[in-house]
Every structure is written in structure tokens, then in C-alpha cells.
C-alpha positions as CSV (number, residue, x, y, z in Angstrom):
1,A,-115.7,84.7,44.6
2,S,-119.3,85.5,45.5
3,N,-122.3,84.1,43.6
4,Q,-122.2,87.3,41.5
5,E,-118.6,87.0,40.4
6,T,-117.0,84.9,37.7
7,P,-113.4,84.8,36.4
8,L,-114.9,84.8,32.8
9,V,-115.6,87.9,30.8
10,S,-119.0,88.4,29.2
11,S,-117.9,87.5,25.7
12,E,-116.5,84.2,26.9
13,I,-119.8,83.4,28.6
14,S,-121.9,84.2,25.5
15,I,-119.5,82.3,23.2
16,A,-119.5,79.3,25.5
17,A,-123.3,79.3,25.2
18,C,-123.0,79.3,21.4
19,F,-120.5,76.5,21.5
20,L,-122.8,74.4,23.7
21,L,-125.8,75.0,21.4
22,F,-123.7,73.6,18.6
23,K,-122.2,70.8,20.5
24,H,-125.4,69.5,22.0
25,Y,-128.0,70.5,19.4
26,G,-126.3,71.2,16.2
27,V,-127.5,74.9,16.3
28,V,-125.1,77.2,14.5
29,T,-124.9,80.8,15.7
30,I,-122.7,83.7,14.8
31,P,-121.4,85.2,18.0
32,I,-120.6,88.9,17.2
33,T,-118.2,90.0,19.9
34,G,-115.0,91.1,18.2
35,Y,-115.6,94.6,17.0
36,P,-115.5,97.8,19.2
37,G,-118.8,98.4,21.0
38,A,-120.1,94.9,20.3
39,A,-122.4,93.5,23.0
40,P,-121.8,89.9,24.0
41,T,-125.2,88.6,22.8
42,L,-126.7,85.3,21.7
43,R,-128.5,86.1,18.5
44,L,-130.8,83.6,16.9
45,M,-132.2,84.0,13.4
46,M,-134.7,81.4,12.0
47,H,-133.9,81.1,8.4
48,P,-136.3,79.1,6.2
49,D,-134.9,75.8,7.4
50,G,-135.3,76.7,11.0
51,D,-138.8,75.3,11.0
52,R,-137.3,71.8,10.8
53,F,-135.7,72.4,14.2
54,G,-138.9,73.7,15.7
55,L,-139.6,76.4,18.2
56,E,-140.3,73.9,21.1
57,R,-137.0,72.2,20.6
58,L,-135.3,75.6,20.3
59,E,-136.8,76.6,23.6
60,E,-135.7,73.4,25.3
61,A,-132.2,73.8,23.8
62,L,-131.9,77.4,25.1
63,E,-133.1,76.5,28.6
64,N,-130.6,73.6,28.7
65,V,-127.7,75.7,27.3
66,I,-128.4,78.5,29.7
67,S,-128.3,76.1,32.6
68,R,-125.1,74.5,31.3
69,T,-123.5,77.9,30.8
70,V,-124.4,79.0,34.4
71,N,-122.7,75.8,35.6
72,L,-119.5,76.8,33.8
73,L,-119.2,80.3,35.4
74,Q,-116.8,79.2,38.0
75,R,-114.9,76.7,35.7
76,P,-112.7,78.7,33.4
77,T,-110.5,75.7,32.6
78,E,-113.6,73.8,31.2
79,V,-114.6,76.9,29.2
80,R,-111.1,77.2,27.8
81,S,-111.3,73.5,26.8
82,L,-114.7,74.0,25.2
83,L,-113.6,77.1,23.2
84,L,-110.1,76.1,22.3
85,G,-110.2,72.3,22.4
86,T,-107.4,72.1,25.0
87,S,-107.4,70.4,28.3
């Protein structure tokens, strides 16, 4: 596979990022990928208690999670384990 290819589909990638945000930072997201026409996005909403987490920490968390997700693009077995809890 070239640098531009991955065995993962876009929804697996975005959901992996959501799982990593929760695993490493306790940030809960709602990945919406299961209905027809849904785009695999990472949507963040700062509810009133979001101020406790802080924008600087959120920025750090997102940068870290994007990097971690990129490192998983050629590791479908690790993504499967992350998403399904299997080895």
C-alpha cells in the first residue's frame, strides 16, 4: 500500500479517533456514521461542563489523537482491538 492507502474505511478511522479521545482523555463523543449519507466526522460540542476540560487541553488532545490515529492507518488489527476489545 502506498502512503495514501489504508485497509481501513473512513468510518473506522473516525471512530478510532473517538475511541482514542475517550481512552486517553475521557472525552466522550457521539460518532454518527451509521445512517445513509452520514459523513465520518469527529464532531465536538462543548456543553456547559466543557469549560472544565478547557480549550487548550482539548487542542492538545485532538493533536495527540490525530497523530495516534494516523499511526493506526496501516494497523487494522490494532484498530479492531481498540474498537471491539479483541486481540
